[in-house]
N, C-alpha and C positions, 0 to 999 in steps of 0.2 A: 855778808858784810853790809854795814849800814854807814852811810856818810851823809853829812848835812852840807848843802850848798845854798848860800844865801843870794847869790846873783849869777848872772850869765858868765861874767869874767872868771869867777872861781870855778864854775862848772867847766868852762872851756879849757882852763889851765890844767885841771885835774882829771878829766874824764878818761883820757887815754891810759893814764897810769892806773886809774881805778879799774877800768875794764880789763886791762892786762894782768891785774893781780888776782882776778877771780879764777879759781881752779875750774877745770873741766867739770861740767855738771853743776857748778855753783851758781849763785845768784848775787846780785848787787841791789841793795835798796838805796835809792836816792831820795833823800828828804829835802823838801824846799818849803819856804814860807807860803802860807795861803795868801790869796789876793787880799789887799787891804780894803778899807771901806770904799775906796774909789775904784775898786776892781782892777788894781794894778799889782802885778808881781813880775819880776824879771824872768823868773823860771816858772813854767807851768807845763801842763800835760802836752799841749800842742808844741811848745818849744822842744821838749824832750823827744816827741814823736818825729819831728822834722830832723833833729840831729841823729836819732837812732836809725832812721831810714837809710842813712848813708853808711851804716855799719852792718855787721852781722849780729846785732843785738836788737831786741824788741821789748817793749813794755808788756809785762805779763799780768800785773796786778797792781791795784792802787788801794791805799788805805789812809785813813785819818789817824795821825798820831795824837793830836790834841787840837785845841781851838786855833793854834797858830801854825802847825806844821802838817804837811801831807807827805806821804812817801809812795814812791812807785818802785816796784820790783822789776828789774830788767834781767833778761836771760838771753843766752845765745839762740839764734834762730835755728 
């Protein structure tokens, strides 16, 4: 499953539902905007890592979708 999250509010609202909808052995790709020219993005790898550390999920892989979006695959620990 692939979902796009543009900011922390959307991620925080949807993450439990998204994680709960992944079947056993499945994975979830979370895509978020790259940092802008000023190095700012509400969602980034560190934010996801901090959040996922409180769950039974972990970041497993990261990839660039294009010049504006990055995606992280998360899976159960």
